Each structure stands twice: as structure tokens, then as C-alpha cells.
BABAFI-25641 format. One record per residue: residue in three letters; x, z, y of N, C-alpha, C in turn. Coordinates in steps of 0.2 Angstrom, whole numbers, plus 5000, padded with zeros to 4 digits. Layout:
<pts>
ALAXZYXZYXZY...
</pts>
This chain:
<pts>
MET501749824913502149814919501649884922ASN501949914927501449964929501349934934ARG500849984939500549954945501049954950GLN501449994953501849984958502349914956PHE502549914952502849854951502649794953LEU501949794951501649734954501449744960ALA501349784963501449794970501849764974ALA502449794971503049764975503049694974LEU503049684970503249594966502749554971ALA502049584972501449564974501749544984LEU502149604986502449604993502949544994LEU503349534988503749474990503549414991GLY503049414988502649334989503249284988VAL502949234991503449174991504049174993PHE504249204997504949225000505549224996VAL505249294991506049284986506149194980ILE505449184980505549124976506049074982GLU505749064987505949004990506749004993ASN507148984986507848994990508148904988PRO508448884996508448844998509348824996GLN509548874991510248854990510048794981CYS510648764981510848724976511448754972GLY511248694966512048714961511948794958ILE512548804955512648854949511848914952THR512148944959511948994959511148984960ALA510948914962510148924960510048914955GLU510348904951510048894944510148964940HIS510549004942510449094940509849104943HIS509749094949509049134951508649094948ARG508449044948507749014944507749034937LEU508049054933508249104928507949154927ALA508349194933508249254936507349284937LEU507249234939506449244942506049194935TYR506149144931505849154927505749234920TYR506149244920506549304915505849364919LEU505849374924505349414929505149424925ASP504649334928504049314926503849334920GLN504249334916504049344908504049414906GLY504349464909504449544907505049554908HIS505549504904506249524902506649544908TYR506649604907507149624915507649654916ASP507849664908508549674907509049584908ARG508749544907508949474908508849454914ALA508149454917508349434926508849484929LEU508849534928509349584933510049534930VAL510249524924511049464922511049424928GLU510349394927510649324930510449334939ALA510249374939510249384946510749414950GLN511249454945511849484946512449424947ARG512349394942512749314942512549264948ALA512049264952512049234955512249264961VAL512349344964512549364969513349364970ARG513649354963514249354962514649274965GLU514149244963514249164964514249144972ASP513649184973513749204984513449274983ALA513649304988513549384991513249394995GLY513049304999512449315004511849295001ASP511649284996511149264994510449304991ALA510249334999509749374997509149374994PRO508749314992508249304990508649344980SER509149334979509249354973509349444972TYR509749464979509749534977508849554977LEU508249524980507749544979507649554972VAL507749484969507549484961507649534961MET508549554959508749624955508349674958ALA508149684965507749744965506949744960MET506649704960506049694955506249724947ALA506849674946507049694938507049764939GLU507549784942507549874942506949914943LEU506449884947505949924946505449904940GLY505449864937505249854930505649894924LEU506149904928506749954920506650014923GLU506050024927505950114930506550144933ARG507050094936507550124942507350124949PRO507050144952506950144959507350164963GLU508150214961508650194965509050124966ALA508950084960509450034959508950004964ALA508549984963507949944967508049964972VAL507950014976508050014984508949994987ALA509450014982509949994983510049904983ALA509549864980509649814980509249784985ILE508849794988508449784994508949794999GLY509049865000509749855005510449795004GLN510549785000511149725000510749665001ALA510049675002509749595002509549595012ILE509549645013509449685020510249675025LEU510649675021511349675023511649585024ALA511349565019511449485019511249465023ASP510549475027510049445031509649505034PRO510149525039509949585042509349585049ASP509049505049508549505054508049485051ASN507749465045507049435042506949495041PRO506049515045505849585044505449585038GLN505349525034504949535026505449605022TYR506049585022506449625019506349705021TYR506349715027506149775028505349795026ALA505049765028504349765025504549775017THR504749755013504949775005504949825004LEU505649855008505849915006505549965008ARG504949965013504650015013504050015009GLN503749965008503249965003503449994998VAL504249974993504350014988504450074986CYS504550094995504850174995504250204996LEU503550184997503050214998502750214992GLU502850154987502450134981502850214976GLU503550204976503950244973503850344976LYS503550354983503750414986504550424987ARG504950384988505750384988505850384994PHE505550415000505750395006506450405009ASP506850455005507450485006507950415004LEU507750375000508150344998508050255003GLY507550255004507550215011507850245016ARG507950305019508250325024508950295021GLN509350325017510050315015510250255016VAL509650185013509850145014510050105022LEU509550115026509450115033510150135035ASP510350205033510950225037511450195036ARG511450145029512050105030512150045034VAL511250005034511449965039511549965045LEU511150025047511450045055512250045057ALA512550075050513250085050513550025051ALA513349955049513449915050513449855056GLN512849885057512549855064512049915068PRO512349935073512350005076511549975081GLY511449895083510949905087510349855083ASN510449855078509849825073509349845074ARG508649815080507849875081507549865073LEU507549815072507249815063507249885059ALA508149875059508349935056508050015059GLN508050005065507950065068507150095068SER506850065066506050075067505850085059SER506250055057506150065048506450135046LEU506950155049507250215048506950255052GLY506450235057506050315062505450315057TRP505250265056504650265050504650305044ALA505550295040505550345035505650405037TYR505950425041505950495045505250525046ALA504850465048504150505049503650515043GLN503750475037503650495032503950555029LEU504550595029504850635029504650685033ASP504350705039503950725042504550745046ASP504950705049505350755053505350705059GLU505050745062504550705070505150695074ASP505850745076506250735080506750665080GLN506950655072507350605069506750555071ALA506250555067505850485069505850455078ARG505750525080505450485087506150475092GLN506650495089507250455091507450375089TRP507250365084507650325080506750265083LEU506350295085505650245084505850205093GLU505650275098505950265102506450225106GLN507150215102507650165103507350105103ALA506950085094506650025093506150005097ALA505550045099505250015105505449995112VAL505850015112506049965121506149875119GLY505949845122505949765122505549735122ASP505549675117505149595118504449635114SER504449585111503749585104503949605098THR504549595098504649645092504849705091ALA504649735097504549805096504149845093THR503449805092502649815091502649875086PHE503049855081503049885074503349955076ALA503749975078504050035080503450065086GLN503250035090502750065093501950085090VAL502050055085501250085083501550125079GLN502050135077502450195072502650255077LEU502850235081502950295088502050345089ALA501850285091500950325091500850345086ARG500850335078500550365074500950445071VAL501650445075501850515076501550555082HIS501250525086501050555092500250595089MET499950545085499450565082499250605078ARG499750615075499950665069499950735072HIS500050745079500250805082499650805086GLN499150775087498650755091498750755099ARG499350705097499450695108499250645109TYR498650635107498350565108498250525116ALA498450555121498650525127499250495127GLU499650505123500550495121500350395118ALA499850445112499950385107499650315113ILE499150335116498750285117499150265124GLN499450275127500150265132500450225128VAL500750215121501450175121500750115116LEU500450135114499850065111499550025117GLU499350025123499450005126499849965131GLN500549995130501049955133501249895125ALA501049905120501249865114500849795116LEU500149815119499749765119499849725124LEU500049755129500349715135500849685136GLN501349705131501949635129501649605124VAL501249625119500849575114500149585114PRO499749545117498949555118498849525110GLY498349565111497949555105498149565097ASP498649605097499049615090498749675087SER498749645081497949685077498149735077ALA499049745073499349815072499049875077ALA499349835084498949915089498349925091LEU497949855090497249875091497049925086LEU497049895079497049935074497150025073ALA497650045078498350105079497550125085LEU497550065089497150115093496550145093GLY496050095088495450125085495550175082GLU496050185077496150245074496150305078CYS496550305084496550355089496150375092GLN495450335091494850365096494550395091LEU494450355085494250385076494250455081GLN495050485078495050555076494950585084GLN494750565088494650585095493750595095GLY493350575091492850585090492350525092ALA492750475092492350405099492350355093PRO491950345088491850295086491450215088ASP491150225094490950195097491750135100GLU491950165103492350155106493050115101ALA492950165096493450135091492950075087ARG492450055087492250005084492349925088ARG492449925097492549905098493349855099ARG493949925098494549885096494649875090PHE494249905085494149855076493849795078ALA493349765081493249695084493849675086GLU494049695091494549655093495049625087ALA495149675084495849665079495449635074LEU494849615073494549585068494649515071GLU494649495078494349445081495149395082HIS495849435082496449415084496849425075SER496549455070496749445062496749375058GLY497549355058497449315053497249325046GLU497149375045496649405038496349445037PRO495549435040495149445045494849505037GLY494849485030494749525025495149595025SER495749575024496349635024496149695030THR496049655035496149705042495249725042ALA494949725039494249745038494349815034ASN494549785029494849835024495349895025GLN495749865030496249935032495749985038ILE495249955041494849985044494450035043ALA494050005035493750035030494050125027SER494850095028495150155025495250215030LEU495350185039495250245042494750265044CYS494150225044493550275041493650315037TYR493450295032493450355026493850405028ASN494350395029495050455029494750515035GLN494150485039493950525045493250555044GLY493050545038492550575034491950545037LEU492050475038491450415041491250375034ARG490850395029490750355024490550275024ARG489850305029489550265031489650195034LEU490250205038490350175043491050145039ALA491450165034492050135029491250085025ILE490950095022490450045019490350005023GLU490250005030490149925034490649895032TYR491249905032491949905034492249865026TYR492149885022492249875014491849825014GLU491249815014490649765015491049695018LEU491249715026491549675027492149645024ALA492449665020493049645018492949595012ARG492449635009492149585003491949535006SER491649505010491349455011491849415016ARG492349445016492749385021493549385021GLY493649435012494149415010494249365005PRO494949375000494949324996494349324990GLN494149284988493549274984494149254975PRO493849284969493349374969493849434973PRO493349464975493749514981494349564975PRO494649584977495249634974494949684971ALA495149694966494849764960494949814965ALA495249844970495349894972494749914977LEU494749844982494149844988493549864984LEU493349814977492849824974492749924971ASN493249944968493350004965493150074973ASN493650054979493350114984492750074987LEU492650024986491750034989491250064987ALA491450054977491050074974490650164974TRP491550164975491650244975491250284979THR491350254987491050284992490250264992TYR490150204990489450214990489150244982GLY489550284979489350334975489250394980GLU489650414985489850464986489350484992GLU488950434994488550444999487750404995ASN487850434989487250424985486750344984LEU487050294987486650244991486950174985ASN486350144983486550074980487050104975LEU486450124972487250154963487250094959ASP486650064958486750014954487249944955GLN487149944962487649884965488349924965ALA488449974965488950014965489250004957LEU488750024952489050014946489349944942GLU488949904947489149824944490049814948PHE490149824954490349814958491249844955SER490949904952491549964948491749934940LEU491149904937491249874930491749814934GLN491649774940492049734941492749734941ALA493149794944493749804944493949864937VAL493449844933493649894927493949844922LYS493449784923493649704918494349694920SER494449704926495249674929495749704928ASP495649774926496249814922496049864919ALA495849854914495349904909495649974909ASP496249984907496850034908497050064912ASN496450044919496650094924496550164926PRO496650194926496250294925495650314934VAL496050244938495550264944495050234945TYR495050174942494350134941494250144936LEU494150164931494050224924493650264927ASP493950344933493650384935492950364939THR493050304942492350284948492050254943TYR491950224938491450224932491150264932ALA491450314927491050364925490750404929GLU490950434935490750474941490050414942LEU490150354943489450314943488750334938LEU489150334932488650354924488450414925PHE488850444928488550524929487950524934LYS488050494938487750504944486950484942LYS487050414938486550384937486150434929GLY486450484929486250534919486550514912GLU487050464915487250434908487850474907GLU487650554905488450594903488850594899ALA488450544892488950524886489450484889ARG489050444891489550384894490250394898ALA490050444902490450464906491050504905VAL490750524900491150584895491550534892ALA491450484888491950464883492450404888LEU492250384894492750344898493150374900MET492950444904493650504906493950514901ARG493750524894494150544889494750494887ARG494550404890494950354889495450354896ALA495050374902495550394908496250424907LEU495850484905496550524902497050524897GLU496950484892497350434888497750394892ASN497550344895498050304901498350354907GLU498250404907498650434915499150464911GLY499150484905499650524902499750604905ALA500150634902500150714903500550724909GLU500950674913501350704918501150644924GLY500550614922500050594928499650614933GLU499950594940499650624946499150634945GLN498650604942497950614945497550664938ARG498150684933498050694927497550774927GLN497650824934497350874933496550884937TYR496750834940495850804942495550794940LEU495850744932495350684929495250734923GLU495650774922495350864917494750884921GLY494650894927494250934931493550894930GLN493750824930493050784929492850784923LEU493050794918492950784912492550854909ARG492950924914492350954912491850964915LYS491750934920491150924923490650884920PHE490950844917490450784914490050824908GLU490650864903490550884896489950934897GLN490250984903489651034905488651014907ALA488850944910488350924911487950894906LEU488350884900488150844894487750894889ALA488150964891488151004885487351034887GLN487251034896486551064898485951024896SER486150964896485750904894485450894889SER485750924883486050904878485250974874PRO484850964870484350984866484851044861SER484651094861484951154859484951144850SER485451144848485451164840484951194837PRO484551194830484251234829484751304824LEU484351354826484851394822484651394814
</pts>
């Protein structure tokens, strides 16, 4: 089961399972869920298709179809199935969030745009669809279309917050910070304490070189967040992307302490990597990295972090062995392949220089 599939399945969470229907449709739905959980994607797909044939409005079964299609590595069909779920239940924001996550994981924003075009053809005034379409165009770097749809969706009540945040991000991408701040302040007037708007405002201030102002906004976001660990992790990523490694470590540590226990492997990996970049707490970083590797021993990203930390500790031979394993798991066409090959060359060169010369 690939990591993209797991991420999408996790995003679906409970609402794909909680189907309030009864009778034969629910039976097909339960069987589809069972087969999906067992990794029998073909059989899950058949049962989900039977469920929607019995009831074309069974949105949760369309989502099971989508997950089965992802398991079968058919992203086009998966996104189309999510589109059917949205058409069956067009006012459910979780379905739009699922669509965005799958498009993000698969890097297929064009598919999301096509689905949302169909939704808006059926429901021209649907602001959830408008805001997600604007998001899709923003990912495709089409600023004109992104602004058009986001500005339409950003006018209104508290349901406009997602569109306002995305519109602000479009402004930030083009360094129009005053416009971004104006949009976000309007969002906070409508929904005081909205953590997404506060995070975006803090990000805007980071980009303007005002970390102290950003910290104040981040503190507000954490105060109002229902999931402080997740929010702290998002803040850490924002700081890291701005090159503020020490500040990122502070928030990664906060996420580790305030989030679910044990901490997610991805968080531990990111914290370990950032400690390594700063040459801080390398022994502790190795322990965090090892925990991540133990949770997913075939993950090339986690193996790379562990190998890099071993390299920094002078254990070149172990670093080489781990990097070879990472390359085996990445595959010839993997997106990290070139980077990992560079890492292996670096480790092998260091190992050759540290080894005593062979006698003539």
C-alpha cells in the first residue's frame, strides 16, 4: 500500500465509514469497507459500485470507490469518484477537502479542476466548489483564474474563510503583502480566532521578515486550535520554509509534546532532520529518526534522514548501507532517486577518504 493511498485514506477518517443507510446498500458498503481494509481493492470497488447502483446518492460509497481506485493506482478514476460523492452531497466540506488532498498527493491538480468544473456546471453558486476551484488554479499557477474564483467565494459569511486564506496566499506568492493582510484581517473580523487565518497571517509576517510579529499570531492560532499539536507542526513547516531552522525546531518540539502519543513518524523525521541541519542534539535526533524508521522501514525519506545523521556522527559505512537500502526502496523512477544517488556518492567518498589505504 503506497504512502499516498494511506494519506488519503487517513483524511477520509470516520465520515467514510459512518453511512447511516440500512438494507442492501449498507451491506454492500460494509463489504466494500472490509475489502478495502484487507487490501482487496478490486473486490472493494465491485461492492461499492453495487452500493451506488442501488442508491446513486450514496456519497460515502463513492468515496470507498475512490480509495479502491487509489489502491489500484488509478488516480483519474479516484478523483472522478470523489466528484460523484460531491455531486451527491455538494454541501459537505469534507468531500472537497478529500478531493484537494488526493490531488495534492497525486500532484494532479488538473483532475481536480475538471471535477469542480462539472460541480459548478450543476451548481453555479456553490461557494465550496468555487473556493476549491480557485485553490486548484492556484496550484496550477494560473493567478487570474485563481483570483476570479477565490474572490467570488470569499464574499460572505464564515463559510468564506477557506477562500479568503487561499486568496491571501495568492497575494503572498506575488509579494502583495498589504492585500494579503487586508483579506486575512477581514476573515478574522468574520470569524475571530480562526486558526487558519491566524496561521496565514503569521506566515505573511514571516515572509516580510518580522518573526516576532509572526510568533504572536502563531500563539493566537495555538490558543484557538482544537489540535495544538497539528497546528504547531504546521507552524514549524512555515518556519522551516523561511529558513528559520531554530524556530522550526521550537515548534516541532511543541508539536511532539502536545500532539498525539506516540508522535507521528513524519514529525519525528522532520524534527530529526532539522536538528541534523543545525548540528544540534545529534544523539537525540538519531533516536527520533530511528523511531520513524522503525514505524516504516521501507520509507526512503526516513532512511535518508537516519543515514545523514549517522554520516554527521562519523559512521560512514552504516550511512552507505542505509542509503543503498533507501535507493532499493525508491525505485528507478522515484521522485527522490537523483537526490538519494547524490547522498550515496557523498557518503561513499567520505568512507573512501576515511579508510586506510590498501598496501601496494
